[in-house]
C-alpha positions, 0 to 999 in steps of 0.5 A: 737225233735231237729234240726241240721244244723251244718253239713248236715241238720237233724231232730232228733226225741225224740228217737235220730233217724235222720229222712231222709228228701227229698232235698226240705224239707231239705231246708225248715227246713234250712230256718225256723231254720235260721229264728230263730223261727220268722215267715217267709212268703211263698214268702220268703220261695219260694225264699229260696227253689228255689233260681234260677228260680221259677217254676209256681207250687212253691206255691203248692209245698211249701204247699206239703212240709209244710204238709209233715214237719208238719206230722213229727214235729207236733205243732212245725211248726205253720202257722202265717198269710201268713207264717210259724214259726218253734220252737224247740231247734237247735244245732246252738243255743246250740253252740252259748250258749256254745261258749258264756259261754266259753265251747269251747270243747263242742261247737266245738264237735257239728260240723259235717261239714259245716253249713247248708251243702247241704242246703245253697243256699238261701239268708237267709240260706247263711247269717246264715251259714256265721255267724255260720262259723265266730263264728266257726273260732273264737271258734277254735282260742280261743280254740287253744289259751286256750289249748296252754296256758294250755299246752294241745295238739293242733296239731291234731285238728289244722292239720285237720282244716287247711287241710280242709280249707288251706286259713284260715290264723289265724289257719295256723299261729297257726299250724305253731307256734305249729309245730315249738315249737314241734321241727317240723320247717320243717313241719311248713314251708311246711304248709306255702308253701301249704297255699301260693299255695292255696292263689295263686289259689285265686289270692292273697298272704299271709298277712304280719304276716304269711310271718313274721312268716315263716321268723322267723321260717327259721332263728330260731328266739328265741322269737318264743320259748317264752311264748306268754305273753312276761313275764319271766317264774315263778321261783317258785310256786305262793302261795295264793292271789287268791282273790286279783288276781281275783279282780285285773283282774276284775278291769283291765277288766273295766279300762285302768290304774291299779297301784299296790301299796304297800311296797317293798317286798310285791309281787307287781311284782309277782301279776302283772305277774300272772294277765298278764298271765291270761289276755294274751289270750284276748290281742294281745300283752303283753310287760314288761318294767323293770324300776328299773335301769332306771336313765334318763328322756328319759322314752318313749325311754326306753319303745320303746327299750323294745317293740322293736320300733326304733326312727324315725328322726323328729318323736316324739317317742310317735307317733312312739310308738302309731303306733306300739302299735296297737290292744289290748296291755297290757303294764306292767311298773315295779318299777315306784316309783323312776320316778313316775312323769315321768311315770305319764306323759308318761301314760297320753299321751300314753293312750290318743294316743293308745285307745287299750292299758292298763297299769299295773304299780307297785309302792310304791305310786300311780301315781296320774293320773285321771282315775287311779285305785289304787290296794293296796297290803299288805302282805299275810294273817297271822294266828290269835294267836289262829289259826293253822298256816298252814291255812294261805297263809303266812304260806303256802308260808313259808312252801313251801319255807322251803321245797325247801330250805331243799331239800323237808323236810317240816316244822315239826308239832312242828315248826308250832306255831313258823312259825305262829308267824314269819309270823305275826311278818313279816306282811306276807310280801313275801320277808321277808318270803322268807328270813326267809325260806332261814335262816331256812335251817341252823338256828333253828327257835328259833334262827331266832325268837330271832334275829328277836325279837331284831331287830324288837324292836330296828330298827326304819325306817324313812318311815311313813308306818309301813310295810316299817319299817318291811321290813327294819327290815326283811332285817336288821336281814338277813344282820346281819346274814351274815359274814363281808365279805358277808356284804361288798360284798352285799353293793358293789354289789348295784352299779349294776343297772342291772344284773352282772356276777362273773367277774363283781362282782370281779371287783367291790369288788377288789378281787375274789368274787365267794365264797361270791357271791355264799353264798349270793345266798344261803342266798337269798340276791342275785338272780341267773337269766338267768345264771347271778346275780342280787339284788332285787330292795328292797335289792339293795336300802337297800344296797345302803343306807349303801354303802359309797359315797367314796367306791371304788366300784363306781369307780371300776364299772366305770373302768369296764365299760370303760374297756369293752368298750375300744375295738371298735365294731368288724366289722364282723357280728356274732361278732358284734351281740354278742357285741350288745347283751353284751352291751344290757345286761350291759346297765343299769350298763353302765348308772349307771356308766355314772350317777355316773361319771357325778354326782361325779366329774369324768366327764372325765371318763363319757365322755370316756364311752359316747364316746365309746357308740355312735356306740351302740346308733346309730346302735340300733336307740337310737340316741336321747338318745345317744345325750342326754348323750353326751351333758350331758357329754360334759357339765360336763367335763370342763377340756379344749381341749383334744383328748377325748373331740375332739372324743366326739364332733365327735361322737356327730356330727355323731349321730346328722347327722344320726338322721337328725339334720344337723345344730347341726352336723355342729356346733359340727363338727366344734368344734371338728375340732378346738380342734384337730387343736389346739392340732396339732393332725393330726389323729384327724384333719383328722377324723374331716375333713372327718366328716365335709365333710359328714355333709356339703355334706348333707347340700348341701354346696358342696364347703365346703364339697370339701374343708374339703375333699381335706384338709383331703386327703392331710393331710392323704397323708402326714401322709402316713395313708392308711386308712385315705386316703381311707376314705377321697377318698370315702367321697370326691368322693361322693361330686364330684359325687353330682356335677356330676364330675364323671371323678374326682370321679371315680379314688378316689373311685378306690383308696379307693376300692383298699386299703379297699380290701387289708386291709380287711376292708369289710365295707369300701369296700362295701361303695366304691362298692356302690358309684362306682355302682352309677357312672356306672349307671349314665354312662349307664353301667347297668351290671357293676352297678349291679355287684357292687351293688350285691357285696356290698349287699353281704358284708353288709349282711355278716356284718349284716349292714342293712343300707348298705343293703338298699343302695345297694337295692335302687341301684338295684331298680333303675337298675330294673326301667332302665331295663323296670321292673318298678313294680319290682323296685317300690317294692324294693324302697317301701321295702327300704323306710319301712326298713329305717323308721324302722331303723330311718336312712334317706338318707341324701346324696343329689344326692342319694335322688334325684336319688331315688325320680326320680326313684320312679316317673319314675316307677309310671309314667310307671305303671297303678294305679292297677300295683302301688297298686299291687307293694305296696301289694307285698312290704308289704308282702316281707321281707328284708331277702327275697330280700337279698336272691333273689339277693344273688342267682343271678349270680357272682358279681364284 
């Protein structure tokens, strides 16, 4: 006999027949099953069967129902003191056991409807039903995540679950993502709209995560198409290592810092990836940070950039990271050996600040932290001299890679003894085996063995670890098999700290590199990754050791980076986005070029590169990193006053000002001005004066700001430099506006606007419109102010400049408040504040700060406490894109 409550309550006989139950007896069974076999008093059962008004005959009626049930179930219903207990298996117990054991398919198959359907009126049954429904939701989520990871279909089940319960947002998110990845983005957004409507029926709105997912689907966010683990796709099969992988997963399950330690080429990174893939389902996020090309001490900033966290002015980067890395997060730090001390210090602080974070690091030596679990990784298992080679992981790897290299032709039986010997001599190191497999495509195994024997016997490395010497020998004999042309190029390619394209390879070689580069890829010395090329860190290190310090490849890389940075960033949105992407891809190489320039006496070129990079550092929120590089370059370049040094000081001042360090910005700006005055460089002097005018304005030193501004304007007029005139007019007018001298500010802004518009300089036009909108608002002309702000917002949106968008949105927020819409205005101000924090770009213009604060205070005073809370909730669920779209749809602009 069995009791079923996962749906309509039923009693199933030993023959599998469901016995019909009258309503009160069904409720009695439900209450006794909900009690879990424990005695339940008659008084409690009466309350369960008659949860409303209890009739006078309830006690007698209970006895009748108990008697009827006992005739059906026999001794399973026992009388205990003043109550009753029901024993026997139930589908609820079976479900919980299957769920705990991970048998999700079987567990979910038990459900026939809502828990305790038609019987969940009493408190005992209601609580049991609620608990089972929560377990059901968790089981469904786990099932979807597991099926997705295993690439099994999930749409049919998800669709039926969401159709039945459209307000369960975790399942809605999974359905939307599954539909989007299946090429049905329109259907995904329809699901979102239905959920939004269903939630509105309960007086609530979708949570921020669901809103963000819908926005991402609308804009075709490419990250939604990637595996949820945040790891690169495997380029080849993972061979062997099952025991090591299970052990690593077990260790990571009970520890928070696991360092995979072993020699170069032993497979540390691949083991880390595979462990992370298997553990991704139990983490909220997985982040990979590749450190092989990292050369500065700003490790926390590097990690923040990798996990898409922007610096916040005045806030320690570790605190910003801690806020972002909430929940259960798996952080992978790859190739730590060259910055081991920095990684150890960073891990120590991060683990203390983020209790949900686990770290897996790969290194050639332990980090040396208390609590660190060191996982020593050696080569793959190799066959003993008297064992068949095919039974070991090393030979299996060799056979798999040889088959790939030969177009499917596997190792022949006659080759197996030689293959076993080769794997033994390479100590089972995967990279060495990969190199050997590539050679076996064109070179007989016997020839490989003869060369390997000589090299292994002759080469003695400096490392005390034998396998390091073996890896060096493995690369050495592979290197000897290259032609002189291929060897030379391989050494020169080691100047790249990151990926590179054929044009870059040609640049550092000094002649066309495509043919030898392709040959190096064929010989597994260079990897082809995501349409570009890279050296593995082990091979790069080997090649760097052999490349002369005076090899022209170093200087050619510096020249290449300087050339690619020579043109200023494009002003239009799509081109600007492409420029940012290109610089991001080249960032490790640019850092390598910067470091070499500053360390080898070519500091002027380093200063040139750092100066050209300032806009990238600014727009990506990495201002502290940019300031560090610029300070280092300025200290190293000791050639005296020059136009380049003046420009470097000016951009350093801009980074300091935009990160909130106004004293440093003023000092750097004054040094810049002194250099350009000394050089009698009028263009530079005008730019320096404009820069100082903005900084002094932020410091509320309005007298100095006007002096700088008017001097710059007069010089620009003498030089007949229309653009410089427009910029000076805009900056000086802003300071006049801070002093409430609106009649003097407006003509200057009109003049700036006319030139910017005529010249097609859209960013300047938007800035002038925003400033004119502020003046119109202060004069009470709200319509004119709104037209200016909407026009500025449209331009900033076209150019993809979020800070400008926020300037306009804050202006529109103040207009909403002045138009008796304080709640709408407070929503906009809250959104703008949130986005500014994310960008690391605070307001520094004094009157704009005062206006914003006064507007927020006015809105809060005009609203009830509930309305203020409602505004904050609305803001948390509204994206910047949604705000921009709403105002873009409103009428004509100025």
